[in-house]
Backbone bond lengths (Angstrom), bond angles and torsions (degrees), N, CA, C in turn:
res aa  C-N    CA-C-N  psi(-1)  N-CA   C-N-CA  omega(-1)  CA-C   N-CA-C  phi
1 R - - - 1.438 - - 1.495 110.11 -
2 G 1.318 116.54 150.07 1.430 124.54 179.25 1.521 112.42 -140.27
3 W 1.304 115.06 -142.59 1.463 119.10 -175.28 1.516 110.16 -130.06
4 C 1.363 114.76 143.19 1.468 120.26 -177.60 1.525 111.62 -131.70
5 C 1.263 116.81 135.40 1.465 123.77 174.08 1.484 108.74 -97.30
6 V 1.296 117.77 116.36 1.499 120.91 177.12 1.534 107.91 -134.23
7 D 1.322 115.28 124.26 1.477 120.12 178.17 1.514 112.47 52.48
8 G 1.321 118.45 42.35 1.467 123.60 173.90 1.548 110.43 78.55
9 R 1.356 121.51 8.79 1.485 122.81 178.92 1.504 107.71 -119.19
10 V 1.372 115.48 146.99 1.426 122.33 177.28 1.538 107.64 -103.53
11 I 1.365 117.06 126.74 1.426 121.44 177.47 1.516 112.44 -133.69
12 E 1.312 117.17 151.41 1.459 117.50 177.11 1.492 107.91 -75.60
13 S 1.339 119.68 137.46 1.410 123.98 -169.96 1.502 112.07 -161.33
14 S 1.364 115.24 161.81 1.462 119.49 164.90 1.485 111.29 -82.91
15 S 1.324 118.27 160.35 1.418 118.19 178.10 1.487 114.11 -62.76
16 Q 1.355 117.13 -36.59 1.462 122.61 179.04 1.513 112.57 -63.82
17 D 1.351 115.53 -42.70 1.454 121.17 179.32 1.525 108.42 -64.90
18 C 1.304 117.47 -45.55 1.498 122.40 -179.52 1.500 109.88 -59.68
19 E 1.331 118.02 -44.13 1.451 123.31 -176.57 1.540 106.97 -64.10
20 R 1.353 117.84 -43.93 1.484 122.27 178.25 1.520 111.72 -56.86
21 R 1.357 115.16 -39.84 1.436 121.54 179.58 1.545 113.66 -80.27
22 K 1.356 115.30 -0.49 1.438 121.41 179.99 1.572 112.75 64.21
23 G 1.394 113.36 36.54 1.433 117.72 -176.89 1.573 110.94 -101.58
24 L 1.317 113.04 -176.89 1.446 121.71 176.57 1.504 107.87 -102.94
25 F 1.356 116.59 123.32 1.470 121.26 -175.04 1.467 112.15 -114.98
26 S 1.346 113.99 143.81 1.495 123.30 170.10 1.525 110.14 -159.19
27 Y 1.335 112.74 155.26 1.503 117.46 172.20 1.447 111.53 -81.15
28 N 1.374 119.62 -7.55 1.435 125.43 -177.27 1.568 108.41 -99.96
29 E 1.331 115.80 104.10 1.426 117.92 -173.04 1.556 110.79 -64.28
30 K 1.333 118.29 -38.49 1.471 123.06 -179.40 1.537 108.40 -58.85
31 E 1.310 118.48 -46.82 1.437 123.05 178.94 1.517 114.23 -55.97
32 V 1.323 113.55 -45.47 1.438 122.48 -178.16 1.550 108.41 -65.61
33 R 1.332 116.63 -46.81 1.490 120.49 179.59 1.550 112.21 -59.92
34 E 1.332 116.10 -39.44 1.433 120.49 179.17 1.544 111.92 -67.01
35 R 1.363 115.17 -40.11 1.446 117.25 -178.20 1.473 114.84 -89.00
36 C 1.365 116.67 -4.62 1.468 119.73 -177.73 1.510 111.56 -101.18
37 Q 1.269 115.66 84.79 1.455 121.96 175.81 1.504 107.53 -117.89
38 K 1.258 117.11 136.31 1.445 122.22 178.52 1.550 107.77 -58.13
39 R 1.325 116.28 130.94 1.466 121.53 -176.36 1.481 107.59 -94.48
40 G 1.346 113.52 146.33 1.472 122.65 177.97 1.522 104.29 -141.12
41 W 1.367 112.09 -144.32 1.476 118.00 -175.31 1.504 107.12 -128.55
42 C 1.403 113.07 149.54 1.448 122.04 -177.69 1.481 110.41 -136.86
43 C 1.350 115.88 134.40 1.429 119.75 172.26 1.496 111.57 -101.44
44 I 1.305 115.63 117.38 1.449 120.94 180.00 1.572 108.45 -128.95
45 D 1.312 114.78 121.06 1.502 119.95 177.70 1.507 109.37 51.42
46 G 1.333 118.89 45.42 1.417 122.65 172.85 1.508 116.27 77.73
47 R 1.365 116.54 5.42 1.481 122.58 178.34 1.528 108.35 -114.87
48 V 1.361 115.27 142.53 1.460 120.68 176.90 1.545 106.04 -103.37
49 I 1.349 113.91 131.10 1.469 120.27 -179.17 1.557 107.49 -136.87
50 E 1.324 114.45 152.60 1.484 119.06 174.93 1.524 106.05 -76.17
51 S 1.347 117.37 136.91 1.479 122.08 -171.46 1.498 111.12 -159.68
52 S 1.333 116.97 162.58 1.454 122.15 163.91 1.544 109.35 -83.28
53 S 1.318 119.12 157.03 1.461 120.57 179.77 1.543 107.16 -62.52
54 R 1.312 119.89 -41.55 1.493 123.49 -177.55 1.510 109.91 -57.80
55 D 1.320 119.06 -48.47 1.429 125.08 -175.39 1.535 109.50 -67.53
56 C 1.376 116.85 -38.88 1.451 119.84 177.81 1.506 111.27 -66.72
57 E 1.281 119.00 -42.01 1.465 122.51 177.12 1.505 110.16 -60.89
58 R 1.350 117.96 -45.08 1.444 121.61 -179.24 1.519 111.46 -61.59
59 R 1.318 116.81 -30.69 1.483 120.70 178.41 1.523 112.58 -91.62
60 K 1.311 117.27 6.25 1.460 125.40 175.39 1.547 110.29 64.49
61 G 1.300 118.47 41.13 1.421 124.89 179.25 1.558 111.69 -101.46
62 F 1.358 114.16 177.57 1.481 120.61 172.38 1.480 106.53 -100.40
63 F 1.363 117.01 129.25 1.487 121.58 -176.56 1.502 111.09 -118.27
64 S 1.359 115.99 144.86 1.445 122.32 171.57 1.496 108.50 -159.95
65 Y 1.349 117.98 156.92 1.462 119.87 174.22 1.540 108.30 -85.97
66 D 1.313 120.53 -6.06 1.432 126.26 178.98 1.527 108.66 -95.00
67 E 1.339 118.23 103.72 1.441 120.93 -176.61 1.544 111.69 -61.24
68 R 1.346 117.46 -37.89 1.433 120.49 -179.18 1.561 112.83 -61.21
69 E 1.361 112.15 -43.68 1.460 118.30 178.12 1.503 111.69 -58.91
70 V 1.304 115.68 -47.89 1.521 122.01 -179.66 1.559 108.81 -59.55
71 R 1.301 116.62 -45.06 1.464 118.74 -177.13 1.523 110.15 -64.70
72 E 1.395 117.96 -42.96 1.458 120.06 179.06 1.537 111.59 -64.01
73 R 1.273 118.06 -44.18 1.470 121.54 178.95 1.498 111.91 -66.51
74 C 1.274 117.16 -35.30 1.471 122.25 -177.37 1.542 108.77 -70.74
75 R 1.254 120.59 -33.37 1.488 123.89 176.21 1.467 112.13 -68.62
76 R 1.332 117.73 -32.28 1.452 122.47 -175.82 1.551 112.84 -75.27
77 R 1.280 117.33 -18.86 1.500 121.89 -173.81 1.462 112.31 -80.59
C-alpha cells in the first residue's frame, strides 16, 4: 500500500485503487502531500488557467475555486 491524492485529499491506498479513482499514487507520502493540492482557477496576465492556490500566489495571480468568478475578474483587469 501507498498513498493516493484524490480530489485534493491524501488517502492510504493501493496503486490499483488509486488508478481506478483517477488519482496520483506514490509510496512516498511526503511527495503525494506536496503534489496534492486542491486545484482551482487562476487569472495571470489576462489568462485563466487551472492551478493550485500556492502556484497562483507564487505567480502573483488571482485565485479562486469558482471558475466563473475568476473569468469575470480576469476580464475586468
